[in-house]
Gaussian input, Z-matrix of N, CA and C with variables (Angstrom, degrees):
# hf/3-21g

backbone

0 1
 N
 C     1     B1
 C     2     B2     1     A1
 N     3     B3     2     A2     1     D1
 C     4     B4     3     A3     2     D2
 C     5     B5     4     A4     3     D3
 N     6     B6     5     A5     4     D4
 C     7     B7     6     A6     5     D5
 C     8     B8     7     A7     6     D6
 N     9     B9     8     A8     7     D7
 C    10    B10     9     A9     8     D8
 C    11    B11    10    A10     9     D9
 N    12    B12    11    A11    10    D10
 C    13    B13    12    A12    11    D11
 C    14    B14    13    A13    12    D12
 N    15    B15    14    A14    13    D13
 C    16    B16    15    A15    14    D14
 C    17    B17    16    A16    15    D15
 N    18    B18    17    A17    16    D16
 C    19    B19    18    A18    17    D17
 C    20    B20    19    A19    18    D18
 N    21    B21    20    A20    19    D19
 C    22    B22    21    A21    20    D20
 C    23    B23    22    A22    21    D21
 N    24    B24    23    A23    22    D22
 C    25    B25    24    A24    23    D23
 C    26    B26    25    A25    24    D24
 N    27    B27    26    A26    25    D25
 C    28    B28    27    A27    26    D26
 C    29    B29    28    A28    27    D27
 N    30    B30    29    A29    28    D28
 C    31    B31    30    A30    29    D29
 C    32    B32    31    A31    30    D30
 N    33    B33    32    A32    31    D31
 C    34    B34    33    A33    32    D32
 C    35    B35    34    A34    33    D33
 N    36    B36    35    A35    34    D34
 C    37    B37    36    A36    35    D35
 C    38    B38    37    A37    36    D36
 N    39    B39    38    A38    37    D37
 C    40    B40    39    A39    38    D38
 C    41    B41    40    A40    39    D39
 N    42    B42    41    A41    40    D40
 C    43    B43    42    A42    41    D41
 C    44    B44    43    A43    42    D42
 N    45    B45    44    A44    43    D43
 C    46    B46    45    A45    44    D44
 C    47    B47    46    A46    45    D45
 N    48    B48    47    A47    46    D46
 C    49    B49    48    A48    47    D47
 C    50    B50    49    A49    48    D48
 N    51    B51    50    A50    49    D49
 C    52    B52    51    A51    50    D50
 C    53    B53    52    A52    51    D51
 N    54    B54    53    A53    52    D52
 C    55    B55    54    A54    53    D53
 C    56    B56    55    A55    54    D54
 N    57    B57    56    A56    55    D55
 C    58    B58    57    A57    56    D56
 C    59    B59    58    A58    57    D57
 N    60    B60    59    A59    58    D58
 C    61    B61    60    A60    59    D59
 C    62    B62    61    A61    60    D60
 N    63    B63    62    A62    61    D61
 C    64    B64    63    A63    62    D62
 C    65    B65    64    A64    63    D63
 N    66    B66    65    A65    64    D64
 C    67    B67    66    A66    65    D65
 C    68    B68    67    A67    66    D66
 N    69    B69    68    A68    67    D67
 C    70    B70    69    A69    68    D68
 C    71    B71    70    A70    69    D69
 N    72    B72    71    A71    70    D70
 C    73    B73    72    A72    71    D71
 C    74    B74    73    A73    72    D72
 N    75    B75    74    A74    73    D73
 C    76    B76    75    A75    74    D74
 C    77    B77    76    A76    75    D75
 N    78    B78    77    A77    76    D76
 C    79    B79    78    A78    77    D77
 C    80    B80    79    A79    78    D78
 N    81    B81    80    A80    79    D79
 C    82    B82    81    A81    80    D80
 C    83    B83    82    A82    81    D81
 N    84    B84    83    A83    82    D82
 C    85    B85    84    A84    83    D83
 C    86    B86    85    A85    84    D84
 N    87    B87    86    A86    85    D85
 C    88    B88    87    A87    86    D86
 C    89    B89    88    A88    87    D87
 N    90    B90    89    A89    88    D88
 C    91    B91    90    A90    89    D89
 C    92    B92    91    A91    90    D90
 N    93    B93    92    A92    91    D91
 C    94    B94    93    A93    92    D92
 C    95    B95    94    A94    93    D93
 N    96    B96    95    A95    94    D94
 C    97    B97    96    A96    95    D95
 C    98    B98    97    A97    96    D96
 N    99    B99    98    A98    97    D97
 C   100   B100    99    A99    98    D98
 C   101   B101   100   A100    99    D99
 N   102   B102   101   A101   100   D100
 C   103   B103   102   A102   101   D101
 C   104   B104   103   A103   102   D102
 N   105   B105   104   A104   103   D103
 C   106   B106   105   A105   104   D104
 C   107   B107   106   A106   105   D105
 N   108   B108   107   A107   106   D106
 C   109   B109   108   A108   107   D107
 C   110   B110   109   A109   108   D108
 N   111   B111   110   A110   109   D109
 C   112   B112   111   A111   110   D110
 C   113   B113   112   A112   111   D111
 N   114   B114   113   A113   112   D112
 C   115   B115   114   A114   113   D113
 C   116   B116   115   A115   114   D114
 N   117   B117   116   A116   115   D115
 C   118   B118   117   A117   116   D116
 C   119   B119   118   A118   117   D117
 N   120   B120   119   A119   118   D118
 C   121   B121   120   A120   119   D119
 C   122   B122   121   A121   120   D120
 N   123   B123   122   A122   121   D121
 C   124   B124   123   A123   122   D122
 C   125   B125   124   A124   123   D123
 N   126   B126   125   A125   124   D124
 C   127   B127   126   A126   125   D125
 C   128   B128   127   A127   126   D126
 N   129   B129   128   A128   127   D127
 C   130   B130   129   A129   128   D128
 C   131   B131   130   A130   129   D129
 N   132   B132   131   A131   130   D130
 C   133   B133   132   A132   131   D131
 C   134   B134   133   A133   132   D132
 N   135   B135   134   A134   133   D133
 C   136   B136   135   A135   134   D134
 C   137   B137   136   A136   135   D135
 N   138   B138   137   A137   136   D136
 C   139   B139   138   A138   137   D137
 C   140   B140   139   A139   138   D138
 N   141   B141   140   A140   139   D139
 C   142   B142   141   A141   140   D140
 C   143   B143   142   A142   141   D141
 N   144   B144   143   A143   142   D142
 C   145   B145   144   A144   143   D143
 C   146   B146   145   A145   144   D144
 N   147   B147   146   A146   145   D145
 C   148   B148   147   A147   146   D146
 C   149   B149   148   A148   147   D147
 N   150   B150   149   A149   148   D148
 C   151   B151   150   A150   149   D149
 C   152   B152   151   A151   150   D150
 N   153   B153   152   A152   151   D151
 C   154   B154   153   A153   152   D152
 C   155   B155   154   A154   153   D153
 N   156   B156   155   A155   154   D154
 C   157   B157   156   A156   155   D155
 C   158   B158   157   A157   156   D156
 N   159   B159   158   A158   157   D157
 C   160   B160   159   A159   158   D158
 C   161   B161   160   A160   159   D159
 N   162   B162   161   A161   160   D160
 C   163   B163   162   A162   161   D161
 C   164   B164   163   A163   162   D162
 N   165   B165   164   A164   163   D163
 C   166   B166   165   A165   164   D164
 C   167   B167   166   A166   165   D165
 N   168   B168   167   A167   166   D166
 C   169   B169   168   A168   167   D167
 C   170   B170   169   A169   168   D168
 N   171   B171   170   A170   169   D169
 C   172   B172   171   A171   170   D170
 C   173   B173   172   A172   171   D171
 N   174   B174   173   A173   172   D172
 C   175   B175   174   A174   173   D173
 C   176   B176   175   A175   174   D174
 N   177   B177   176   A176   175   D175
 C   178   B178   177   A177   176   D176
 C   179   B179   178   A178   177   D177
 N   180   B180   179   A179   178   D178
 C   181   B181   180   A180   179   D179
 C   182   B182   181   A181   180   D180
 N   183   B183   182   A182   181   D181
 C   184   B184   183   A183   182   D182
 C   185   B185   184   A184   183   D183
 N   186   B186   185   A185   184   D184
 C   187   B187   186   A186   185   D185
 C   188   B188   187   A187   186   D186
 N   189   B189   188   A188   187   D187
 C   190   B190   189   A189   188   D188
 C   191   B191   190   A190   189   D189
 N   192   B192   191   A191   190   D190
 C   193   B193   192   A192   191   D191
 C   194   B194   193   A193   192   D192
 N   195   B195   194   A194   193   D193
 C   196   B196   195   A195   194   D194
 C   197   B197   196   A196   195   D195
 N   198   B198   197   A197   196   D196
 C   199   B199   198   A198   197   D197
 C   200   B200   199   A199   198   D198
 N   201   B201   200   A200   199   D199
 C   202   B202   201   A201   200   D200
 C   203   B203   202   A202   201   D201

   B1=1.4488
   B2=1.5149
   B3=1.2856
   B4=1.4522
   B5=1.5204
   B6=1.3121
   B7=1.4534
   B8=1.5309
   B9=1.3322
   B10=1.4513
   B11=1.5182
   B12=1.3331
   B13=1.4647
   B14=1.5141
   B15=1.3205
   B16=1.4503
   B17=1.5208
   B18=1.3275
   B19=1.4475
   B20=1.5185
   B21=1.3247
   B22=1.4662
   B23=1.5329
   B24=1.3378
   B25=1.4575
   B26=1.5230
   B27=1.3197
   B28=1.4716
   B29=1.5184
   B30=1.3326
   B31=1.4566
   B32=1.5311
   B33=1.3254
   B34=1.4569
   B35=1.5112
   B36=1.3459
   B37=1.4573
   B38=1.5236
   B39=1.3359
   B40=1.4671
   B41=1.5211
   B42=1.3285
   B43=1.4591
   B44=1.5263
   B45=1.3313
   B46=1.4681
   B47=1.5175
   B48=1.3207
   B49=1.4645
   B50=1.5298
   B51=1.3189
   B52=1.4715
   B53=1.5208
   B54=1.3440
   B55=1.4562
   B56=1.5271
   B57=1.3504
   B58=1.4588
   B59=1.5137
   B60=1.3149
   B61=1.4691
   B62=1.5224
   B63=1.3342
   B64=1.4651
   B65=1.5125
   B66=1.3267
   B67=1.4668
   B68=1.5143
   B69=1.3457
   B70=1.4458
   B71=1.5223
   B72=1.3264
   B73=1.4757
   B74=1.5312
   B75=1.3624
   B76=1.4556
   B77=1.5277
   B78=1.3150
   B79=1.4595
   B80=1.5098
   B81=1.3114
   B82=1.4497
   B83=1.5258
   B84=1.3141
   B85=1.4550
   B86=1.5181
   B87=1.3347
   B88=1.4618
   B89=1.5106
   B90=1.3386
   B91=1.4521
   B92=1.4998
   B93=1.3255
   B94=1.4471
   B95=1.5205
   B96=1.3240
   B97=1.4609
   B98=1.5118
   B99=1.3365
   B100=1.4585
   B101=1.5134
   B102=1.3125
   B103=1.4557
   B104=1.5159
   B105=1.3236
   B106=1.4543
   B107=1.5225
   B108=1.3408
   B109=1.4535
   B110=1.5266
   B111=1.3165
   B112=1.4697
   B113=1.5098
   B114=1.3392
   B115=1.4598
   B116=1.5120
   B117=1.3143
   B118=1.4556
   B119=1.5301
   B120=1.3083
   B121=1.4579
   B122=1.5259
   B123=1.3434
   B124=1.4574
   B125=1.5321
   B126=1.3320
   B127=1.4527
   B128=1.5225
   B129=1.3297
   B130=1.4622
   B131=1.5265
   B132=1.3362
   B133=1.4689
   B134=1.5273
   B135=1.3425
   B136=1.4739
   B137=1.5185
   B138=1.3264
   B139=1.4695
   B140=1.5255
   B141=1.3176
   B142=1.4536
   B143=1.5216
   B144=1.3451
   B145=1.4557
   B146=1.5235
   B147=1.3250
   B148=1.4555
   B149=1.5182
   B150=1.3380
   B151=1.4487
   B152=1.5332
   B153=1.3362
   B154=1.4610
   B155=1.5307
   B156=1.3367
   B157=1.4560
   B158=1.5225
   B159=1.3304
   B160=1.4521
   B161=1.5289
   B162=1.3238
   B163=1.4665
   B164=1.5195
   B165=1.3295
   B166=1.4720
   B167=1.5244
   B168=1.3384
   B169=1.4670
   B170=1.5266
   B171=1.3134
   B172=1.4706
   B173=1.5277
   B174=1.3388
   B175=1.4524
   B176=1.5209
   B177=1.3372
   B178=1.4532
   B179=1.5149
   B180=1.3350
   B181=1.4707
   B182=1.5209
   B183=1.3124
   B184=1.4594
   B185=1.5205
   B186=1.3245
   B187=1.4665
   B188=1.5296
   B189=1.3374
   B190=1.4594
   B191=1.5217
   B192=1.3205
   B193=1.4617
   B194=1.5228
   B195=1.3412
   B196=1.4616
   B197=1.5143
   B198=1.3323
   B199=1.4630
   B200=1.5089
   B201=1.3239
   B202=1.4642
   B203=1.5052
   A1=109.94
   A2=115.35
   A3=120.96
   A4=110.57
   A5=116.32
   A6=120.04
   A7=111.81
   A8=118.03
   A9=121.41
   A10=113.29
   A11=117.49
   A12=121.65
   A13=108.50
   A14=116.32
   A15=120.49
   A16=109.81
   A17=115.80
   A18=120.59
   A19=109.63
   A20=116.84
   A21=120.56
   A22=109.14
   A23=115.69
   A24=121.02
   A25=108.86
   A26=116.06
   A27=121.75
   A28=108.96
   A29=117.09
   A30=122.19
   A31=109.08
   A32=115.30
   A33=121.72
   A34=107.75
   A35=116.85
   A36=122.65
   A37=108.29
   A38=116.42
   A39=121.33
   A40=109.14
   A41=116.24
   A42=122.40
   A43=110.41
   A44=117.24
   A45=120.47
   A46=111.99
   A47=119.08
   A48=119.96
   A49=111.45
   A50=119.20
   A51=121.31
   A52=110.54
   A53=116.82
   A54=120.54
   A55=109.79
   A56=116.59
   A57=120.58
   A58=111.06
   A59=118.22
   A60=121.22
   A61=111.25
   A62=117.13
   A63=120.22
   A64=112.24
   A65=118.37
   A66=121.28
   A67=110.32
   A68=117.88
   A69=121.26
   A70=113.49
   A71=118.04
   A72=123.47
   A73=111.54
   A74=117.51
   A75=120.85
   A76=110.71
   A77=115.82
   A78=121.49
   A79=108.35
   A80=116.66
   A81=119.27
   A82=108.76
   A83=116.58
   A84=122.64
   A85=108.92
   A86=116.77
   A87=120.07
   A88=112.27
   A89=117.85
   A90=119.38
   A91=111.75
   A92=116.15
   A93=122.82
   A94=107.91
   A95=115.36
   A96=121.19
   A97=110.06
   A98=117.57
   A99=122.84
   A100=110.44
   A101=116.22
   A102=123.45
   A103=108.64
   A104=117.42
   A105=122.87
   A106=107.49
   A107=116.24
   A108=121.55
   A109=108.71
   A110=115.64
   A111=121.41
   A112=109.58
   A113=115.49
   A114=119.74
   A115=109.25
   A116=115.28
   A117=122.14
   A118=107.39
   A119=116.72
   A120=122.16
   A121=112.67
   A122=117.57
   A123=121.66
   A124=112.30
   A125=117.71
   A126=121.42
   A127=112.65
   A128=118.39
   A129=122.49
   A130=109.39
   A131=117.95
   A132=119.37
   A133=113.33
   A134=117.14
   A135=121.17
   A136=110.82
   A137=115.41
   A138=119.97
   A139=110.35
   A140=115.51
   A141=122.28
   A142=109.70
   A143=117.54
   A144=123.39
   A145=108.11
   A146=116.61
   A147=122.42
   A148=109.60
   A149=116.14
   A150=120.64
   A151=107.46
   A152=116.46
   A153=122.52
   A154=109.00
   A155=116.54
   A156=121.08
   A157=110.49
   A158=116.64
   A159=121.66
   A160=108.53
   A161=118.92
   A162=120.40
   A163=113.69
   A164=118.21
   A165=121.18
   A166=111.87
   A167=117.29
   A168=121.88
   A169=111.05
   A170=117.61
   A171=125.21
   A172=111.83
   A173=117.96
   A174=122.00
   A175=109.93
   A176=116.09
   A177=121.18
   A178=109.42
   A179=116.08
   A180=121.97
   A181=109.38
   A182=115.92
   A183=120.79
   A184=108.93
   A185=114.85
   A186=121.49
   A187=107.26
   A188=116.92
   A189=121.75
   A190=109.65
   A191=115.13
   A192=121.95
   A193=110.11
   A194=116.39
   A195=121.92
   A196=109.47
   A197=115.29
   A198=119.97
   A199=110.13
   A200=117.04
   A201=121.87
   A202=110.63
   D1=137.91
   D2=179.74
   D3=-83.94
   D4=136.24
   D5=178.90
   D6=-101.93
   D7=5.51
   D8=-178.60
   D9=-70.78
   D10=-44.55
   D11=179.57
   D12=-107.92
   D13=112.44
   D14=178.21
   D15=-76.10
   D16=148.77
   D17=177.95
   D18=-76.86
   D19=-42.16
   D20=179.37
   D21=-94.26
   D22=129.74
   D23=-179.15
   D24=-125.04
   D25=150.70
   D26=176.87
   D27=-83.64
   D28=135.09
   D29=178.77
   D30=-129.68
   D31=156.23
   D32=178.42
   D33=-111.04
   D34=127.51
   D35=177.93
   D36=-104.31
   D37=132.39
   D38=-177.35
   D39=-124.56
   D40=142.61
   D41=-178.96
   D42=-65.03
   D43=129.06
   D44=-178.99
   D45=-80.08
   D46=-31.20
   D47=-178.26
   D48=-75.91
   D49=-30.38
   D50=176.82
   D51=-67.10
   D52=-36.04
   D53=178.98
   D54=-64.96
   D55=-42.35
   D56=-179.78
   D57=-65.84
   D58=-37.31
   D59=179.06
   D60=-65.06
   D61=-39.70
   D62=-179.65
   D63=-68.23
   D64=-33.78
   D65=179.30
   D66=-73.62
   D67=-46.74
   D68=-174.72
   D69=-81.46
   D70=-15.78
   D71=-178.56
   D72=58.54
   D73=31.51
   D74=179.03
   D75=-69.41
   D76=-51.05
   D77=178.28
   D78=-124.89
   D79=152.93
   D80=176.89
   D81=-81.49
   D82=116.93
   D83=179.36
   D84=-101.83
   D85=136.84
   D86=-177.95
   D87=-84.24
   D88=-13.01
   D89=-179.91
   D90=-179.49
   D91=-173.84
   D92=178.67
   D93=-122.38
   D94=128.17
   D95=-179.22
   D96=-76.23
   D97=131.37
   D98=178.45
   D99=-135.18
   D100=141.03
   D101=175.06
   D102=-124.24
   D103=148.70
   D104=175.16
   D105=-113.88
   D106=129.49
   D107=-179.05
   D108=-146.04
   D109=179.54
   D110=177.54
   D111=-119.23
   D112=150.39
   D113=174.26
   D114=-137.62
   D115=157.30
   D116=177.53
   D117=-87.15
   D118=119.35
   D119=-175.77
   D120=-63.47
   D121=-34.43
   D122=-177.64
   D123=-76.34
   D124=-38.80
   D125=-178.03
   D126=-78.24
   D127=-35.30
   D128=-178.28
   D129=-127.61
   D130=82.05
   D131=179.81
   D132=-74.08
   D133=-21.98
   D134=179.71
   D135=-82.07
   D136=174.69
   D137=177.64
   D138=-67.47
   D139=140.57
   D140=-176.91
   D141=-87.44
   D142=137.26
   D143=174.88
   D144=-132.61
   D145=123.64
   D146=179.78
   D147=-129.33
   D148=151.68
   D149=176.28
   D150=-92.64
   D151=113.49
   D152=-177.17
   D153=-128.07
   D154=166.78
   D155=178.36
   D156=-82.75
   D157=130.64
   D158=176.75
   D159=-105.42
   D160=117.77
   D161=-179.05
   D162=-71.17
   D163=-16.51
   D164=179.28
   D165=-86.68
   D166=-31.94
   D167=176.69
   D168=-90.14
   D169=-16.68
   D170=-176.30
   D171=59.87
   D172=38.97
   D173=175.29
   D174=-161.22
   D175=169.69
   D176=176.93
   D177=-81.06
   D178=124.67
   D179=-178.46
   D180=-131.29
   D181=169.80
   D182=178.25
   D183=-80.97
   D184=126.88
   D185=175.88
   D186=-108.84
   D187=124.59
   D188=-176.47
   D189=-108.93
   D190=154.91
   D191=179.77
   D192=-73.20
   D193=137.32
   D194=177.60
   D195=-117.69
   D196=164.80
   D197=176.64
   D198=-76.35
   D199=151.42
   D200=177.79
   D201=-79.31

């Protein structure tokens, strides 16, 4: 077995609604919520999207995977 490419990789999840608020300048946001997690590269080859709590929006929002 090759140890060069790991099956599990670390990914960063970022709040999608905080990004939209910063671009549109609708509300003043104090920051962007980010989570770090792992995913299995073989089972989920696409970008990961999870519903997590955002402390800046004060609600559960969709957090999408971003590039490192």
